[in-house]
Steps between C-alpha positions, in 0.01 A plus 500: 500500500463231770263495796762632743571801281130577470463474878790737562363752250158483663646552846698800374184652354313452827775678692489793259123522537524477879746791514253727321234482772531809717292365791381161628722323249442151646122538495508649149713212373264242645208690347667474158549125557134465596388684187715273283402172666131575558372684188141388560473693829214747480582711808795603721366272772529202266856603415586504870399131514761399243765270654782733390347792691594434862352816650152612594268678259548825693872495407397456137285815511781695666743396227253603230457841663860580598715353221560741212420252227523762226866563582599141413686530165342206320674550164842540663447187709432280198745676264778246562269210423332631184545255211698658218325485159672254267256436215383862499713810455280697739346486847123440502288675766127467559281770655151439635255589775365251755187557706470407865129473598429639848125549488451405867785713643277793590770690692773453238593844362500599134294214364356540155336314215742253342479241226399144587395234247137396538368181344135596545367639171381859522692587818766769486853367566569733794542477874633719783862486609853606410706483182870423466727576207767239440809481280653157444783352298377237252787250472571276207371143504726254676491125482340358811367838616143621458467763226248693710736614776603864521738705714326793678705820482262768629158506665312813601149561627291734285297755691151594383640840392773358276504391138585128512691502171708804594593330826638217288685753282670645810603149608649427158687831512647420841623162377651650185692760700629259765867447416532206740275277290659267241283628213592866549578653159412179314210445262173451690163398356191562713163337425158609622131451435256739331489747789870576439445609139373844594709809411584597860672167566666461161646851522619471861842336443578582139814685610660160574653383174548144623128440568261338251131492590262236366137547602176350379262744328123496542319385187286817481790746482564739211864550407654709222747470216776757481424786261743509209539808280556455128848564362576870477198602705575736787245576771433872548373439850550252780593163343218248495587189697196275500393335177207271425324329788578134564188368675561164659135382483471606134738297281413712195711782651807278529783552256714215374729370777870576482581140580314173546602151614311172544604197703345202677509401866374204699355528850548256786196297390646447156268737314664694218428867431601733221629833631502810281685813612475836322687821579454868414795731566494871583150509647387785725272535799317816601660677794350707781502869592356473853597486780835526320600479138601156374640532143450144378556610140871504587499128577406285198454133576443164337152350511488120496192287435531132590218263401487129576305276261385142528622258235170547315574873468250628756630758753559329833506827694452867427791698359750611763659837430805645667653847528876480473737792519696561181870528581745680275790295365755749631438382855727209421305215662543151358194335350338246736365173370135471406281716280693795364329829576722785383797302628337409832252251633 
């Protein structure tokens, strides 16, 4: 694609975005340009000084107050431009929460304690402000393009009364059910950090057969093997579902892995590591009964432990464990490349 084609595509996108502003469209468009060209601005007044913003700072405040920003269909706007997966046989989505510190905005409504990294030892990593839940497409690596870029699909502010992970679950559900998006009905893999490995989030979208969830698990969790009755044995009561405990911090409770692979990798500095991956199929997590019942015993998953060793054999980092939904073969999805986990990555 040449420069002229890129320019035409960009202009077409800008026109589509412009048409979605219900009020003060010109001011809103210049505000978007200011945000993109002046990311270091720390206040609306600084944004109003950007060369691309040709209006006064009072017009900026009016646009912020009158434009219905939430009504702008972000996912639909970028749908035409989403890069189709070529190396993968699935679409990869990332879900996370971003904090916006506003400790000095005393009149800002609904502020709360939010996470903020703190380099001072002994200080709690918290501040006062807002939180935002974001869903982004994680594209494949392209030659000449940074591997760190993502495509935002949904952003929503989390109120102090909401569960931040369940807000993300609702966003994922909305994307899955949107028939205008190119990945509707196709295999989707979502990845999240440890906070997304709780039962409420993992159970939220299990009715979507085309969704695979991969989430990191805290190292102090206790999981369970499935209980297996001996041949010919029939339970005279409610069938037992949970077997022996699988305590992540206690390796003596671990059974032999169902599969194990070892390979080497070299980082950008030329240092070589040995990577060992182990997997346990048909693991279970305890569910919840309150405020509503979450029967996690109905959703067995694959537990993966990935450990990176230095060439001398010493662990370079602590073991990283992931919860991954076990999919039944009758769903008919093709196996993606990578580590095989019950036919899925």
